[in-house]
N, C-alpha and C positions, 0 to 999 in steps of 0.2 A: 504494499499500500503507499502511495505516494506520500509524502511528509506536505504540509499546510505550508510551508518555504519553497517547496519547488514549483508549487500551482503561482504562486504570486508572481516568479521567477518567468513563466512562461508569458502568462496573461497581458505584459506589457509590450512581448513583443509578436502576440498574436492582435494587439491595438495598430502598434506601429503599423505590420505588413498592409491592415482591412485600411488605413491613412492611405497608404504607399501607392494602393491597388486604386481608390477611390480619388486619389487625387491625378493618377496616372488616365486615368478614364476621363477626369474630366479637365484635363491639356491636350487628350485626344483630338475630343470633342470642340473645344476651345479652340483649336489650331484648325479643325475641319471648317467650321462658321465660319472665322475668318479669312480662309484659302477660298470660298466660294462666296463670299461677300467680296472680294477683291477681287475676282475674276467676274461679276456682274458688274459692280460701280467702280474699281479699280484707278481706272481712267475717266475723267471728265470731255464727256465733248465738247468740242472747241478747243481743248488743251493738244490736242496731237491728235495724229492722224487716225483714224478709226473708222475700219471699214464698214461699212450697214453688216454685212450677211453675220461678220462675225461676233458684232455684238449683237445681232440679236439669238443668236444660240446660246448665249450666257444666260439669257433668259427660260432656259429647258426646264422642264416641269418633274424634277427628278423623285418627286413624292408620289402625287396621283396622276397618270397615263393617260385620266381619260378628261382629262382639260388641264390646258395649256401648252404649251409648246414641247410635243413629245419627238421625239428621238426614233425612227426607224433604223434598230441596228441591220435589218437584211436589205435594207435597199439605200440605206445610208443617205437620208434626208429625214428633214425636219417638218412635224404638220404642227399646225394650230386645230386646238381640238374644245366644243364647247362653249357654251356662250361666256367669252372671256373679253374683257376691255381693258387691255394692256396691249394693240396690235396696231394702233393707227398710223397709217403712213400722210401725207399729204405732197400730190406733184401734180404742178402745171393747172394749178385750180380744182383740183378734185381731192376729195375725202376718198382714201383706198383703207383696203382692214390684210392686214397681212396672212394669206394663206399660210407658208412653208418656206422651205429652203432648202434648193435641189444638192443633189452631189455636187454640185461645183462653186456652191456656197450663193448662189443667185437666190433672191427673192422673188417669189410672187404674191402678188396684191391682187386685189379684184373689187371693185369703186364698193365703199357702203353702201354706195344709193342708185340706183337707176338715173342714167344719165339722159334720154330720151325713150322714147317708145317710137315705134314703128312698125311696117313688116317685115316679117326676116328670112323669108324666103327658105326658110333650114328644112321644109321638106325636099329640098333640090339636095341636102349635105350642106353641112359648115364650109365647107370650101367653095361651092358656089352660092352660097348665100347672099342676100342684101345683105346682112350685117357686118359679114367680114370683110365686102369691100367700103361698108360706112367706115368702120375701123381704121385701116390699114389705106396706105397710099401703095397702091398694084401699077406696076407700069402697065401703061398702054391702056390703063381703065379709068375712062373719064369722070371724075366728079367724085375721086374714090379716096378714101383718109378724110375725111371730114371732122372726124374725132381726133387722129393723129397731125393733125395740121394745128391744134393747139397746143402742142409740143413744145417744154421750151428745153435744148437740144438734147435731144433725145438719143442721137445717135451715140454720145458719150454716154449717155447714163441707165439706158435701156437695153436689155437681151431681147432675144426673141421667144416668144410666149409661146411653150404648147400646146395643141388643142389634144382631149382623146376620141376617137375618131370609134370607136367599139360600137357596133349596132347593141341595143339592149332591147331586149324585150320581156325580160324579167326583173324587176327591179329589187328583187331578194338575191339577184349573183345577178352583181355589179362588177364590170373589171375594165382594165384599160390597158390593154397591152396592143392597141395600136393610133398612134399621136406621131401627130404632123408639125413640125414648131418652125414654120416658111416664114410666120408673119412677127413683127412688134406686139402686136395687140389680139385679145382672144377672147370667150367668154366661157364661163362655167360648165364644165362638163356636169352628168348627172355622176360620176365618180369622186371631183371633189366635194359635190353635198354633199352625200354619203361620207365619205374620209371624217369630214371637217363634225358632223354629229348631225347634218342632214337639219329638223325644225328646231333642234335641241342646242343648235348651233348659233353661233352669230352672226352664218348668211343667213338665218330666216328674220329679214328686216321688216317684213311686213310691207310687201310688194309684190306685184306681178313680176316674174323675170325671165327670161329664156337660159334655158341648158345647151346647149351645141348636141345633146345627145340624141338619136331619134333613134325609133323601132324598124321592125321588119320590114313594115307596111310604110314608112318615112312618114309618119308621123309624130310631130319634136315634142320631147320632154320639155316640163316647163313648171317653176314652184307659183303655186297663188301665193296671195296672201297670208291666209296661213298657216303656210311655210310649205304644204304637203305637197305633193308629185303629183302633177297630173298631167297627160297626154292630150295635146292639142293636135286637132284633126280635121279644124275650122283655119284653112291658112287665110283668108281676111280677115282673123283677130287680131289687132295692135297689142304687142307686152315691151318689157322693159325691158332694154338693155345695161347690163351691168359688166361694163368691159374687165379684161387680165391683162394687165403687166409685169412686168418679168425687170427686176431693178440687177443688173450686172452686179458679179463681185467684187470688182474694181468701184465701186462707190463710195466715197465716204459718207458718214453719216454727218449734218453740218450740227441738229439740234433735235431737240425735242425727249420724250420720254415714254412715246407708245400711245399714252394715255388721249382722249378725247378733245381737251380745250388746250395741248401743248401734242401734238402729232409728230412723228417721227421727220424732222425734212433732207432732202438728199439734193437741194436744188435754189438758189436764192441769183436774183440780181436788181439788179437799181432798179427802180419806174420814176421815172421821172416825166415822163408824157403819155397819152392813152394808150399807143401803141405799146406800151412795155407792159402789160395788166396780165391777168391769168384772168379765165373763163371766169367766171363765176364770182368773180368782183364785184363790188358795188359800186354804182356810179350817183351822183345826186348832179340832175338834171332839172330848173325850173323850178326847184322844190320838191320835187320825187325822187326816189328810189327808183335806180334800173339796174336791171344784172348783164352782164357781160353776157352774150350768148356764142360767139366768135369770134378772135382776134387777126390782125391783120394790118393791111392798109389803110381801113379806114373800122370801125370795132362795129360790130352789130349788138345790141343791148334791146332789153328788151322791159317792160315794167315788172316790178315785182310785185304787183296788182293789178286789177283792172282799175279804171278810169274812172272817178266817179265824180259827181256833184255835189260839194257838202258830203253828206254821210252817206247819200243811196252813190250807187252803180248807173252810169249810164247806161241804157237800154237799147240798140239799134236789129234791125234785121240786116240779112247781108246784102241783099242786094235781088236783081232778078232774075243774075241766075250765079253758079256757084263758082263762076272766074272772077276774084279779085280785081276790082278797078278801084279807079279815084272817082269816077259816078255812078257807080252803087251805096246804097243809104252807109253803111259802113266808112269802106271806102273814101266815102263825100265828106264824112264826118271825119275820119280821123286828118285826111289833107287839107281842112278848110278851117273849122271850128278848133278841133285838138291842134293842130298845126298851131295855128297864130295866138293859140291862148301862152306858146311856149316862149320864156323869154330867153332862152338859150338853143333861136330856131336856127343862130345862124352857126352854130358845130353838127349842124343836121345836112347829110351830103345826101342829095337825090339819089337813088339806085335801084335796081332793077330785084324784082321778086318773084321766084318762079311759082307757077302757078299752073305748067304742065299736068297731065291727067294720068291714072292709073289706071288699068282696066284689069278685067277677074282673071286674064291668062299673067297680065303681068304686074306685081307690087312693087317692083325697085321704087324707091325711092328719088335715082337717077333722071325719071321722067319726068320728073314736076320741073327739069331746066329743056324740058324741047317747047315751053311758052313762057315769057316772063312779060312783067308790067313795072314801067317806069312808074319811082312815086316816092315821096318824099318820108312817108309813113305806112308801115305796112301791116301785119301781124306773124304768127309765128309757124311754121309746117313741119308737117311728120319729118323726124327726123333732126329738126335743130334743135339742139342742148334745151334742157328742162321744160322743155316742153309743156310738160305734165304738172310744174308745180303752180298752176294755177286754171280755177277751176271754173264754170262757167261760163267759159270764154270762145268764140270762133275762132279756126286757124284759119291759113285762107288754103288749106291740100281739099280738094274737090274729091266727094264722094265715087266711089266705083259705081254708084247705084245707080243717079238719075243727073240730072244737070241740075236741078232741083234741092239737091242735097248737097249740103256743106258738114264738114267734121265741124266736130266739136268736142272740147275738153271738158268730161263733166266733173263735176264735186268731188270726185275720187281720186282724177284723176287719170280717167281712161277716156278712150276712143270712140266716142259716137256718133252716127249721119243723123241729122236735123233737117226740114226745110229751109229754104233761105229765108222763108218769110216769118220763121220764127224770131223771138228778140233774146238776143245774148247780151252777156255784156265784153267787153273789149281790152284787151290787153293789146296796147301800142308795140310796135317795135320798129326801131330806126339805124340808122347808119350815122357816125356821130366818126367826125377825122381825127382819123390815129396821131397827129401833131398838135391834139390840143393839150395844153399845160397841165399837171397835174398841181395843184396847188396848197394842196392838203387829204387829211384823211387817210385811213388806214383799209380803203376799201368792203369794210363791212356794214352791215346795214343800221350797224348805232353809229358809226362813224365812217361815212362813204366817200369815196373822190371825189374832190372838189374841184371842178377844171376852172382853168383862167383862159387866156386866149391863146389864138395859134400859134406855135414853133415857127410855122414855114408857111410862107402868105400863101405860098405857091399853089393852085387850085389843085386840087385831086382828082384823079379817073375816078368815075362812076364803076362800081363794082360789077 
């Protein structure tokens, strides 16, 4: 039997060993925490060169692989999953959500919201669709690249974006084995939507939008405003477009933390005149706010709301036919009463508004360029950016049903046809001289750009 004295001698040793073990465990986890903290936050954006893809990979979700930036070891890619809020990216006037990072460290992203509504032509397959032509500058394709034409410095910022071309008949068996990456811009596939978590993910934005995927009967898939997948077998329905871009691995992160209020920034330039602004920026004209629809030598803008007389909307019929003119009811009002009411009318450039017609057999947006009318003030047409953001208003897109029917944006932001004799509100749109100097403002709705005089008085050519 051991003596009491011997037990007393052993007990302090046990205590000491336990304390040392606990200290070792504590040091291990503290060191590990410091390592991951420094890995994610060690470099301050703006103080050193920080490659965008490298920075994003440090956001990897290490504990919960059902949400956040998840690493796929087999494919060597990262994918954002679930309903997350730290993957916002702002580029060329559009807010995007990062989808993931490919095996070359390029960053894929999709527009957070629809940028337009249009007929898709996806029943012909994505490669031959009207959407692809609208998105991308394509050699020998007239009026292509409506979206890309608003990009800044895209050749040094963007890599080609792949699109999944698998034909899917069973939404419970989604694959992506056949893809192409010929263009800078694409749209989401059924595979993209599924991997992110579908209706439970950040990709469910409460809008109807196209997916690139079709089934064996050439019907294309659409995400509904509830986040559900539906098949579209009526080609004359217009849905939303959410472009996908890919940021090249060599691009530096300039600012931002990925939140909606402080998105990642990968491009900046000085904004001194109107031609320097981004699409989506807000400009104040004659006391009202206008949104930039497209940029160029002359800058196309549209009202952020319909025209009002006091608190009431101004309602007009369209005219005698669905072809916009300055003598029809809506066009006459816009180019006379409304135009004369503007104190900044000297900044407006008389321009062409395109009013060609589609048919049931050809719904391409390019057909609108077959006919034009010259006017000081017009309205938006299908394929114009942000056309869906103001409801209860006429467009100048002619219906395929009849010369007596004009396309209208309803209060839900969807397209429908109504008789030209019906009365709707008017959302004015016009071209502004791109040489107008920006005197103040930040280009936001609360702090819009305020314009001064014309930098170069040389007459600007009509669009």
